[in-house]
C-alpha positions as CSV (number, residue, x, y, z in Angstrom):
1,M,-81.3,58.0,27.6
2,N,-78.5,56.6,25.5
3,L,-76.6,59.9,25.8
4,K,-75.6,58.6,29.3
5,L,-73.8,55.6,27.7
6,T,-70.4,56.8,26.5
7,D,-67.4,55.2,24.8
8,E,-65.7,55.2,28.2
9,H,-68.4,52.9,29.6
10,L,-68.3,50.6,26.6
11,R,-64.6,50.1,26.9
12,R,-65.1,48.6,30.4
13,R,-67.0,45.5,31.4
14,A,-70.7,45.1,31.8
15,I,-71.9,43.0,34.7
16,V,-75.2,41.2,34.5
17,Y,-76.4,40.3,38.0
18,V,-78.7,37.3,38.2
19,R,-80.4,36.4,41.5
20,Q,-83.5,34.7,42.8
21,S,-84.4,34.6,46.5
22,T,-85.2,30.9,47.2
23,P,-84.5,27.4,45.9
24,A,-88.2,27.1,45.2
25,Q,-88.0,30.1,42.8
26,L,-85.1,28.4,41.0
27,L,-87.2,25.4,40.3
28,N,-90.6,27.0,39.6
29,N,-89.9,30.5,38.2
30,R,-87.7,29.7,35.2
31,E,-89.1,32.6,33.1
32,S,-87.5,35.1,35.6
33,Q,-84.1,33.4,35.1
34,R,-84.4,33.6,31.3
35,R,-85.2,37.3,31.5
36,Q,-82.2,38.0,33.8
37,Y,-79.8,35.9,31.7
38,G,-81.2,37.7,28.6
39,L,-79.7,40.9,29.9
40,A,-76.3,39.8,28.6
41,E,-77.5,40.0,25.1
42,Y,-79.1,43.3,25.8
43,A,-75.7,44.6,27.0
44,R,-74.0,43.4,23.9
45,S,-76.7,45.1,21.7
46,L,-75.8,48.4,23.5
47,G,-72.1,47.9,22.4
48,F,-70.4,46.2,25.4
49,Q,-67.8,43.7,24.2
50,D,-66.9,42.3,27.6
51,V,-70.0,41.1,29.4
52,E,-69.8,39.1,32.6
53,T,-72.8,37.3,34.2
54,I,-72.7,36.8,38.0
55,D,-75.1,34.2,39.2
56,D,-73.4,33.1,42.4
57,D,-76.3,34.3,44.5
58,L,-79.1,32.2,42.9
59,G,-81.3,31.0,45.8
60,R,-80.0,33.6,48.2
61,T,-82.1,36.4,49.6
62,A,-81.0,40.1,49.2
63,S,-82.3,41.1,52.7
64,G,-78.8,41.3,54.1
65,C,-79.2,38.3,56.4
66,V,-77.4,35.9,54.1
67,E,-73.9,36.0,52.7
68,R,-73.9,36.8,49.0
69,P,-70.5,36.1,47.4
70,G,-71.8,37.3,44.0
71,F,-72.8,40.7,45.4
72,Q,-69.4,41.1,47.1
73,R,-67.6,40.1,43.9
74,R,-69.6,42.7,42.0
75,V,-68.9,45.4,44.5
76,A,-65.1,44.6,44.3
77,E,-65.1,44.9,40.5
78,V,-67.0,48.2,40.6
79,C,-64.5,49.5,43.2
80,A,-61.6,48.6,40.9
81,G,-63.1,50.7,38.2
82,Q,-63.4,47.8,35.8
83,V,-67.2,48.1,35.3
84,G,-69.0,50.4,33.0
85,A,-72.5,49.3,33.8
86,V,-74.4,47.0,36.1
87,F,-77.4,45.3,34.5
88,C,-80.4,44.0,36.5
89,I,-84.1,43.3,36.0
90,E,-85.1,45.4,39.0
91,A,-83.7,47.0,42.0
92,S,-84.7,44.2,44.3
93,R,-82.4,41.9,42.5
94,L,-79.5,44.0,43.6
95,A,-80.4,44.6,47.2
96,R,-83.4,44.6,49.5
97,N,-81.8,46.5,52.3
98,G,-80.9,50.2,52.2
99,K,-77.3,49.8,53.4
100,D,-76.2,47.5,50.5
101,W,-78.3,49.4,47.9
102,H,-77.0,52.9,48.8
103,H,-73.4,51.6,49.1
104,L,-73.5,50.2,45.6
105,I,-75.1,53.4,44.2
106,E,-72.4,55.5,45.9
107,L,-69.6,53.3,44.4
108,C,-71.1,53.5,40.9
109,G,-71.1,57.3,41.2
110,L,-67.5,57.4,42.3
111,V,-66.2,55.3,39.4
112,N,-68.8,56.5,36.8
113,A,-70.6,53.2,36.3
114,L,-74.2,53.1,35.1
115,V,-77.0,51.1,36.6
116,I,-79.2,49.7,33.7
117,D,-82.5,47.9,33.8
118,P,-85.2,47.3,31.1
119,E,-86.8,50.7,32.0
120,G,-83.7,52.8,31.5
121,M,-80.2,53.9,32.3
122,Y,-79.2,55.6,35.6
123,D,-76.1,57.7,36.3
124,S,-75.9,58.1,40.1
125,R,-73.8,61.2,39.6
126,L,-76.9,63.0,38.3
127,I,-79.2,64.2,41.1
128,N,-82.4,63.1,39.4
129,D,-81.1,59.6,38.6
130,R,-79.8,59.3,42.2
131,L,-83.2,60.3,43.5
132,L,-84.9,57.7,41.4
133,L,-82.4,55.0,42.3
134,G,-82.9,55.9,46.0
135,L,-86.7,55.6,45.6
136,K,-86.3,52.2,43.9
137,G,-84.2,50.9,46.7
138,T,-86.6,52.3,49.3
139,M,-89.5,50.6,47.6
140,S,-87.7,47.3,47.4
141,E,-86.9,47.4,51.1
142,F,-90.5,48.3,52.0
143,E,-91.7,45.4,49.8
144,L,-89.5,43.0,51.8
145,N,-90.8,44.3,55.1
146,L,-94.3,44.0,53.8
147,F,-93.7,40.3,52.9
148,R,-92.3,39.7,56.3
149,Q,-95.3,41.3,58.0
150,R,-97.7,39.3,56.0
151,T,-95.9,36.1,56.8
152,V,-95.8,36.8,60.5
153,E,-99.5,37.7,60.6
154,A,-100.4,34.6,58.7
155,V,-98.5,32.4,61.2
156,R,-100.1,34.3,64.1
157,Q,-103.6,33.7,62.8
158,K,-102.9,30.0,62.1
159,A,-101.6,29.7,65.7
160,Q,-104.7,31.4,67.1
161,R,-106.9,28.8,65.3
162,G,-104.7,26.0,66.7
163,E,-103.7,24.9,63.2
164,L,-100.0,25.9,63.3
165,Q,-97.7,22.9,63.0
166,I,-94.0,23.7,63.4
167,H,-91.1,21.3,62.8
168,L,-90.9,19.0,65.8
169,P,-87.7,17.6,67.5
170,V,-86.6,14.2,66.6
171,G,-88.7,11.5,68.2
172,H,-92.0,13.5,68.0
173,C,-94.6,13.7,65.3
174,W,-98.0,15.3,64.6
175,T,-101.1,13.2,64.6
176,P,-103.9,13.6,62.0
177,H,-105.8,15.4,64.7
178,G,-103.1,18.0,65.3
179,K,-101.7,16.6,68.5
180,V,-98.0,16.0,69.3
181,E,-97.0,12.4,70.2
182,L,-93.9,10.3,70.4
183,D,-92.8,8.7,67.2
184,P,-94.6,5.4,66.9
185,D,-91.4,3.8,65.7
186,L,-90.0,2.1,68.9
187,R,-86.5,2.2,67.5
188,V,-86.7,6.0,67.3
189,Q,-88.0,6.2,70.9
190,Q,-85.2,4.0,72.2
191,A,-82.6,6.0,70.4
192,V,-83.8,9.2,71.8
193,R,-84.1,7.8,75.3
194,M,-80.5,6.5,75.0
195,V,-79.2,9.9,74.0
196,L,-80.9,11.6,76.9
197,Q,-79.6,9.0,79.3
198,K,-76.1,9.5,78.1
199,F,-76.4,13.2,78.4
200,Q,-77.4,12.8,82.0
201,E,-74.4,10.6,82.6
202,L,-71.8,12.6,80.8
203,G,-73.2,16.1,81.3
204,S,-72.1,17.3,77.8
205,A,-73.7,17.1,74.4
206,R,-70.1,17.0,72.9
207,Q,-69.2,14.0,75.0
208,V,-72.4,12.2,73.9
209,H,-71.5,12.9,70.3
210,L,-67.9,11.7,70.8
211,R,-69.1,8.6,72.6
212,S,-71.6,7.8,69.8
213,G,-69.0,8.4,67.1
214,A,-66.5,6.0,68.9
215,R,-69.2,3.3,69.1
216,A,-70.1,3.7,65.4
217,S,-66.4,3.3,64.4
């Protein structure tokens, strides 16, 4: 496997990409962070002198629905031919949608950059490695869709049982019996009624906001 790693790769920079999907994972899954940051030492043990860790996307999903400045920065450096290898724990850390994943693999092949994880090294110019990387990306995308399907089904079942409690608008709250009622705080009720009355008078949410701001100042 190490025959794929050449002096040309080692003369360039190694990028260690660190990502976790949600803020909750940042707080509760510290071991995953340690493993990902530990890839920097692994890169140095392979002979890379210049190792850069990109962790701008901590707490951001890789589904493609959220901006990931770290991912864009990494793609830009790969395009510039400055990167010899991209290190990650698994494919899902790089991208969970096919577009981003295959775009990155294509770029790595064009500039002769490797993709390295704890299981091996992959050269996307080689047909077998490209096939394997494609499968990893497809599995990652499928896993994300499976998570979404499970979440939607769980919400649907909870709603069918009458136990689903969504976030309510300001001025409303859930009772212990699962009913929706006005907030028992009279000051909250008065504030909501005042906003609604002003909206009827002025006909614009922006005007209500400006009028409220003028009064506050």
